[in-house]
Structure formats: C-alpha cells, structure tokens
C-alpha positions in Angstrom: 108.5 110.3 9.7 105.5 110.8 12.0 104.7 114.0 13.7 106.5 114.8 17.0 104.6 113.6 20.0 102.6 116.3 21.7 104.3 118.0 24.7 102.9 117.6 28.2 100.5 120.4 29.1 102.4 123.5 30.3 101.9 124.7 33.8 99.6 127.7 34.0 100.5 130.8 35.9 98.6 131.1 39.3 98.7 134.2 41.5 98.9 132.4 44.8 101.5 129.7 43.9 103.6 132.1 41.8 103.5 134.9 44.4 104.6 132.4 47.0 107.6 131.2 45.0 108.6 134.7 44.0 108.0 136.3 47.4 109.7 133.4 49.2 112.8 133.5 46.9 112.9 137.3 47.1 112.7 137.2 50.9 115.6 134.8 51.1 117.5 136.8 48.5 116.9 140.0 50.4 118.2 138.5 53.7 121.3 137.3 51.7 121.6 140.9 50.4 121.3 142.3 53.8 124.1 140.0 55.0 126.1 141.2 52.0 125.4 144.8 52.9 126.6 144.1 56.5 129.8 142.8 55.0 130.2 145.8 52.8 129.6 148.3 55.6 132.2 146.5 57.8 134.8 146.1 55.1 134.5 149.5 53.4 134.7 153.1 54.8 131.4 155.0 55.0 132.5 157.1 52.1 133.5 154.2 49.9 130.2 152.4 50.7 128.3 155.6 49.8 130.3 155.9 46.5 129.5 152.2 45.6 125.7 152.5 46.1 125.5 155.9 44.3 127.5 154.6 41.3 125.4 151.5 41.1 122.1 153.3 41.5 123.1 155.9 38.9 123.9 153.3 36.2 120.9 151.2 37.0 118.8 154.3 36.6 120.4 155.4 33.4 120.4 152.0 31.6 117.1 150.7 32.7 115.3 152.4 29.8 117.3 150.0 27.5 114.9 147.4 28.8 112.4 149.1 26.4 109.4 147.7 28.3 109.6 144.5 26.1 109.8 142.0 29.0 106.6 143.6 30.4 104.8 143.0 27.1 106.1 139.4 27.0 104.6 138.9 30.5 101.3 140.3 29.4 101.1 138.5 26.0 103.3 135.4 26.4 100.6 133.1 27.7 98.7 133.4 24.4 101.4 131.6 22.4 103.9 129.7 24.6 105.7 128.4 21.5 106.6 132.0 20.5 108.2 133.0 23.8 111.7 131.5 23.3 112.3 133.2 19.9 110.9 136.4 21.4 113.7 136.5 24.0 116.3 136.9 21.3 114.1 139.3 19.3 114.0 141.4 22.5 117.8 141.2 22.8 118.4 142.4 19.3 116.1 145.5 19.8 117.7 146.2 23.1 121.2 146.0 21.6 120.3 148.6 19.0 119.1 151.1 21.7 122.0 150.5 24.0 124.7 152.3 21.9 123.4 155.9 22.4 123.0 155.2 26.2 126.6 154.0 26.4 127.7 157.3 24.7 125.4 159.2 27.1 127.1 157.5 30.0 130.6 158.4 28.7 129.5 162.1 28.5 127.5 162.1 31.8 130.1 160.4 34.0 132.9 163.0 33.8 130.3 165.8 34.4 128.8 164.1 37.4 132.2 163.0 38.9 135.2 165.2 38.2 137.5 162.5 39.7 136.0 159.8 37.5 139.5 158.6 36.4 140.2 157.5 39.9 137.0 155.6 40.1 136.9 154.4 36.4 137.2 150.6 37.2 134.4 150.8 39.7 132.1 152.8 37.4 132.7 150.4 34.5 131.9 147.4 36.7 128.7 149.1 38.0 127.6 149.7 34.4 128.2 146.0 33.6 126.1 144.9 36.7 123.2 147.1 35.5 123.4 145.7 32.0 123.5 142.1 33.2 120.4 142.7 35.3 118.5 144.1 32.4 119.5 141.2 30.2 118.1 138.8 32.8 114.6 140.3 32.7 113.4 138.6 29.4 114.4 135.0 30.3 113.0 135.3 33.8 109.8 136.8 32.5 109.6 133.8 30.0 109.9 131.3 32.9 107.0 133.1 34.8 104.8 133.1 31.7 105.4 129.3 31.3 104.2 128.8 34.9 107.7 128.2 36.1 108.0 131.0 38.7 109.9 128.4 40.8 112.7 128.4 38.3 112.7 132.2 38.1 113.1 132.1 41.9 116.0 129.7 41.6 117.9 132.0 39.2 117.5 134.9 41.6 118.8 132.9 44.5 121.7 131.7 42.5 122.7 135.2 41.6 122.5 136.4 45.2 124.1 133.4 46.7 127.2 133.7 44.4 127.5 137.4 45.1 127.3 137.1 48.9 129.6 134.1 49.0 132.1 136.2 47.1 131.7 139.1 49.5 132.3 136.7 52.4 135.5 135.4 50.9 136.8 139.0 50.3 135.8 140.0 53.8 137.6 136.9 55.3 140.7 137.8 53.2 140.7 141.3 54.7 140.0 143.1 51.4 139.1 146.8 51.6 138.9 147.3 47.8 135.5 148.6 46.7 136.4 147.6 43.1 136.9 144.0 44.1 133.5 143.9 45.9 131.9 145.4 42.8 133.6 142.8 40.6 132.1 140.1 42.8 128.6 141.6 42.3 129.2 141.6 38.6 130.1 137.9 38.6 127.0 137.0 40.5 124.8 139.0 38.1 126.3 137.2 35.1 125.8 133.8 36.8 122.1 134.7 37.4 121.7 135.7 33.8 123.2 132.5 32.4 121.1 130.4 34.8 117.9 132.2 33.6 118.8 131.6 29.9 119.6 128.0 30.5 116.4 127.2 32.3 114.3 129.2 29.7 115.9 127.1 27.0 115.1 123.9 28.7 111.5 124.8 29.4 110.5 126.8 26.3 112.6 125.6 23.4 110.7 122.3 23.0 107.5 124.3 22.6 109.2 126.5 20.0 110.0 123.4 17.9 106.4 122.3 17.7 104.5 123.3 14.5 102.0 126.0 15.5 100.2 128.9 13.9 99.7 130.8 17.2 100.9 134.3 17.6 101.5 136.7 20.5 99.0 139.1 18.9 99.1 141.9 16.4 101.3 144.0 18.6 104.2 141.6 17.8 103.6 141.6 14.1 106.5 144.0 13.4 109.3 145.7 15.3 107.7 149.0 14.6 104.3 148.1 16.2 106.2 146.2 19.0 108.3 149.2 19.9 105.4 151.6 19.7 103.3 149.6 22.1 106.3 149.0 24.4 107.2 152.7 24.4 104.9 153.6 27.4 106.5 150.8 29.5 110.0 151.9 28.3 109.4 155.5 29.4 107.9 154.2 32.7 110.9 152.0 33.3 113.2 154.9 32.6 111.7 157.0 35.4 110.4 154.3 37.8 113.8 153.8 39.6 113.7 157.4 40.8 110.7 156.6 43.0 112.9 154.7 45.4 116.2 156.5 44.7 115.4 160.2 44.3 115.8 161.0 48.0 119.1 159.3 48.1 120.4 161.3 45.2 119.1 164.6 46.7 120.7 163.7 50.1 124.1 163.0 48.5 123.9 166.5 46.9 122.5 168.4 49.9 124.5 166.8 52.7 127.1 164.3 51.3 127.9 160.6 50.6 127.8 159.7 54.3 124.2 160.9 54.6 123.3 158.9 51.5 125.0 155.8 53.1 123.0 156.1 56.3 119.7 156.6 54.3 120.6 153.5 52.3 121.1 151.4 55.4 117.7 152.6 56.8 116.1 151.9 53.4 117.5 148.3 53.1 114.9 146.7 55.4 112.2 148.8 53.7 113.3 147.5 50.3 113.4 144.0 51.7 109.7 144.4 52.6 108.9 145.6 49.1 109.7 142.1 47.7 106.2 141.1 48.8 104.2 143.7 46.7 106.7 143.2 43.9 106.2 139.5 43.8 102.4 140.0 44.0 102.6 142.5 41.1 104.7 140.1 39.0 102.2 137.2 39.5 99.1 139.5 39.2 100.1 141.2 35.9 99.5 138.1 33.6 96.2 137.4 35.4 94.8 140.9 35.1 96.1 141.2 31.6 94.2 138.1 30.6 91.0 139.3 32.3 91.0 142.9 31.2 88.3 142.3 28.6 86.0 140.6 31.2 85.1 143.4 33.8 83.4 141.0 36.3 86.4 138.7 36.6 88.8 141.7 36.6 87.0 143.3 39.5 86.9 140.0 41.4 90.6 139.5 41.0 91.2 143.1 42.1 89.1 142.6 45.3 90.9 139.3 46.1 94.2 141.0 45.7 93.2 143.9 48.0 92.0 141.4 50.7 95.4 139.7 50.5 97.2 143.0 50.9 95.2 144.0 53.9 95.8 140.7 55.5 99.6 141.1 55.0 99.6 144.7 56.4 99.9 144.0 60.2 102.5 141.2 59.7 104.7 143.6 57.7 104.3 146.4 60.2 105.2 144.5 63.3 107.6 142.0 61.6 109.5 144.8 59.9 109.7 146.9 63.0 110.9 144.0 65.2 113.5 142.8 62.8 115.0 146.3 62.3 114.8 147.2 66.0 116.8 144.2 67.1 118.9 143.2 64.0 120.2 146.5 62.6 122.2 147.6 65.7 123.7 144.1 65.9 124.5 143.7 62.3 125.8 147.1 61.1 128.7 149.2 62.5 127.8 151.5 65.3 128.0 154.8 63.3 124.8 153.8 61.5 122.7 153.7 64.7 124.4 155.7 67.4 123.7 159.2 65.9 127.3 160.0 65.0 126.1 160.4 61.4 123.3 162.8 62.5 120.7 160.1 62.7 119.8 156.5 63.4 119.0 154.0 60.7 116.4 152.4 63.0 114.4 155.5 63.6 114.6 156.5 59.9 113.2 153.1 59.0 110.2 153.5 61.3 109.2 156.6 59.3 109.7 154.7 56.0 107.5 151.9 57.3 104.3 153.9 56.6 105.5 154.3 52.9 105.8 150.5 52.7 102.1 150.2 53.9 101.0 152.6 51.2 103.0 150.8 48.6 101.5 147.4 49.6 98.0 148.8 49.4 98.6 150.3 46.0 99.7 147.0 44.4 96.3 145.9 43.0 95.4 149.2 41.4 99.0 149.9 40.3 99.0 146.6 38.5 95.5 147.1 37.1 96.7 150.2 35.4 99.8 148.4 34.0 97.6 145.6 32.7 94.9 147.9 31.2 94.3 148.6 27.6 95.8 152.1 27.7 99.5 151.8 28.7 100.1 155.5 28.3 97.9 156.0 31.4 100.5 153.9 33.3 103.3 156.1 32.0 101.5 159.2 33.0 100.9 157.7 36.5 104.6 156.8 37.1 105.7 160.2 35.6 103.4 162.0 38.0 104.7 160.1 41.0 108.4 160.7 40.1 107.7 164.4 39.4 106.0 164.7 42.8 108.9 162.9 44.5 111.5 165.1 42.8 109.7 168.4 43.5 108.5 167.7 47.0 111.6 165.8 48.1 114.0 168.4 46.8 112.1 171.3 48.4 111.7 169.5 51.8 115.2 168.0 52.0 117.1 171.2 51.0 115.0 173.3 53.3 115.5 171.1 56.3 119.1 170.3 55.6 119.9 174.0 55.6 118.8 174.0 59.2 120.7 170.9 60.2 121.9 167.6 58.8 119.7 165.6 61.1 116.5 167.4 60.0 117.6 166.9 56.4 117.8 163.1 57.0 114.4 163.0 58.6 113.0 165.1 55.7 114.2 162.5 53.3 112.3 159.6 54.9 109.2 161.8 55.4 109.3 162.7 51.7 109.6 159.0 50.7 106.6 158.1 52.7 104.5 161.0 51.5 105.4 160.0 47.9 104.2 156.5 48.6 100.9 157.9 49.9 100.6 160.1 46.8 101.2 157.0 44.6 98.4 155.1 46.4 96.0 158.0 45.9 96.9 158.5 42.3 96.5 154.8 41.5 93.0 154.8 43.0 92.0 157.8 41.0 93.4 156.5 37.7 92.9 152.7 37.9 90.2 151.7 40.3 87.1 150.3 38.5 83.8 152.3 38.9 82.5 151.9 42.5 85.7 150.1 43.7 86.8 152.9 46.0 83.4 153.6 47.5 82.7 149.9 48.1 86.0 149.5 50.0 86.1 153.0 51.6 85.9 151.7 55.1 88.7 149.2 54.6 91.0 151.9 53.1 90.3 154.4 55.8 90.7 151.9 58.7 93.9 150.4 57.3 95.7 153.7 56.5 94.7 155.4 59.8 95.9 152.4 61.9 99.1 152.1 59.9 99.9 155.8 60.3 99.1 155.7 64.1 101.3 152.6 64.5 104.3 154.1 62.7 104.0 157.3 64.7 103.9 155.2 67.8 107.1 153.4 66.8 109.0 156.7 66.6 107.4 158.8 69.4 105.4 156.7 71.9 105.7 152.9 71.6 102.4 152.1 73.5 100.5 153.9 70.7 101.9 151.3 68.2 99.6 148.7 69.8 96.6 150.2 68.0 97.8 148.3 64.9 96.7 145.0 66.3 93.2 145.9 65.1 94.5 145.3 61.5 94.5 141.6 62.2 90.7 141.6 61.6 91.6 141.5 57.9 93.4 138.2 58.2 90.4 135.8 57.7 89.4 137.6 54.4 93.0 137.5 53.3 93.3 133.8 53.9 90.0 133.2 52.0 91.3 135.3 49.0 94.6 133.4 49.1 92.8 130.0 48.9 90.8 131.2 46.0 94.0 131.9 43.9 94.9 128.2 43.8 97.9 128.2 46.2 
C-alpha cells in the first residue's frame, strides 16, 4: 500500500486572529456568567451565595497545582511537532492523575478544619471539587487546539460550557429552586460538557497528524517524565499560587467580616474579572509567539512593543466601557442589597476602585508573558510568588486594620489592596522581564497612561468631571490599530 496522502497544512497561531477569537468568546462567556451570577444572587440568600463562591474558589485554588504546569509547556513547545500534541494530552493526564491522590487526601483533611459544619455542606463541597477538577482536565485539550491554530474551536468549547451552565441556572430559577447544591450540580454538568467538547475537537484536529509517520519531537524537555516534570515544576508552583492574586482579598474579607462581605466584594469583582478576559486572551495568544522568538532578540522586542501598543490602545475603551456598564447594569441586574449600602458598601463604587487594578493588569500583559515565555521559568515562579506574598501581607494588614474600625472601611480596604497589588505586579514585571532599554524607551507612554488612568478612576469615585481627563488616552488608538494590523488579524 502507498503512503498516506499528506495532510493539508495546519493553521498557524497568530496573535491578532487568535486573540480576537479568544477575547470575543471570553467576553460572551463572561456576559453569560454575569447573567448566571444575577440568577444566583436572586435565587439564593446572600449567605448561601457567599458559601458557594468561597467553596468553589477554595477548591479551585487547592487543586490547580494538579495542573503541574504541563499545558503551559505544551503551549510553548507544541508548535514544534504538531504530530506529538495529541499523544501528549494523555501523557499529561497520566502524570496529573498520579499527583491528584495526595491533594484529594489533603482536601479531606483541610475541609473539616476550615468548615466545622462540613457535614451539612458535604454535597456542595464535593460538587465544587468536581467542578475544579473538570476545569483542570480541560486545559490540555484546549491548549492543544490553540497550538494547532484552532483558537476558534477552543472558543467554541468555552461557550458550550458556559451556555449549558447558564441554561441550567435559568431552568432552576424558573422552577423556583433555592437549593445551592442543585445550582452547583448544574455548574458541574456544564464543566463536564465543556471538557468533552474540548477532547472531541482536539481528537478531530490533531489525531490525523499523530497518525502520520514523523521523527519530530517536542524537544529534549519531553524526553522523559523526569525532565518534563522538572521543567514544568516552576509553572506548577506558579499555578499553585496564581489564583490567590485575584482571590486573596475575598478570603481575607470572609475571615475579617463574614460571608456577606465576601459576597458583596465578589459582585463588585465580577465586572472586573469580565474585563480581565482581554489581557488573558492576549496572554494566551502571545505566549506561543514569544516562546518561538525568545532566541531572536530583535523579533522578541518588536513583538513586545506591538503588544504594548495594543494594550495602550485598549486602555480608554476598558476604562469608560467598564465604568458605563457597571454604573447602569449592576443596579438593574443584582438585588438591591448589593448597591444600596445595606451591606456596608456599594458594588458599583467598589468596582470603580478595582478599575485602576484592571488598567495595571492590562499594561503588565506583555512583560508578564515575556517572563513566562523566557528561558528561565523559575524567574516567572519568583515573580508570581512575590506578587502573592505582597497581596497576602499588604491585604491582610490593610483589611484587618480598616475592618477593625468599620465594615465599610474594611470593604474599601479590600479593593484598594487589590489595585495596589496589580500596580506592584506591573512594576515587578517591568523590573524582571523588560528587555534592556524597553522601559526607558517607553517611559513617557507608561507615565502618561498610568497617571491618566489613576486620575480617571479617582474621578469616577469622588468627582466625575475629573474622569474626563482619561479621554487623552485615545491618542494611543492609531498606534494600537497599526500594531493590530501587523499581527495578521
């Protein structure tokens, strides 16, 4: 028999196109999630809603290290040998399954200590653990699709998961259910559907490449499980601590004030997290590109500059768009207690403080990703560990100090701590990852963007006319459009 016919050329990852697919899907998914959160806040008591989000966040944080950083390595190296990507998914699963056992035992020990009434909440806690594990299992096949240039299919799997979940929430709300366990079970079903969709599409796209005869490899890192785990260890440690960057204030608030304060902070943070899908999508699309160029300094620097121009161009749209959506939509969508001050604060005003943190997070995307794609992954681990340590120490001190004076001051301390942590992350990423001369070359851009963003956010909270100063940020739009065209969108 003759040799199998050659496969059509695979799609190549492209930052502009892939960022657009991922960001677009994530934005739709986030709006679906916001609608789902509206249904949850209306169907559940504030205390039950707070219990649900704390339980889910706790298990997501505990189990995320089981990811081992292996999907990140697959994203970095998968483009070198597309025919090895499909088998690598199952190799990743085998290694993750081996590591999962001790973390399951740790969860069994930790849960009764953290929640003395755990028996009452056992079904909810078990389901939240299942949701976290289903999400972790979906990372490898979704990464594989992105490596194969099929970010559009990765986007489809995310929308499928979120659509099933929110549809289930709507059915339960229409039926008058007030059971937090049933809503959690619906979330679990949606996560499983998203995982199965990612696996099915990965098989369709990548298995044909795996069946072709080839001598290509993913590189010496993948030669043995030992070398693979050693090189993935920095990313594994990073993933183990990374969730605390956006959750640490919520955990501190639940301890310092209570579950209702954590629920209010979560509602304020929802729109902020929605805005983070843009830098997250950019980072996902940028990582393979910077990883492929890390040995070519000129191209690496050019890609970094284009990415920064793109971020600067997005800044004013995120500032004014986020503020407008939250100002008008949150009071209409969520129950009154989240905006009328009865919980010692308003989610709308808390969000306006968080908005400056979003600006810093967006501007840190190029250097943050450059550190992740660089040849020394332990530097990235040190970076994230430093950010989490700063968030824990500064946030704990500020929140406990202010909450001892009043619950309202404790809530505002939490959002201030979150934004200050984001500013610290930006500064640290510039110090650790920016190529020589990058900061000095773009100093004027950094200074203007950060000063105007801070002034605008202060204006939103204290003196609205002051917020108009942010319109100057639109001067970055032409450069951003030019950078976007250069990425091949």
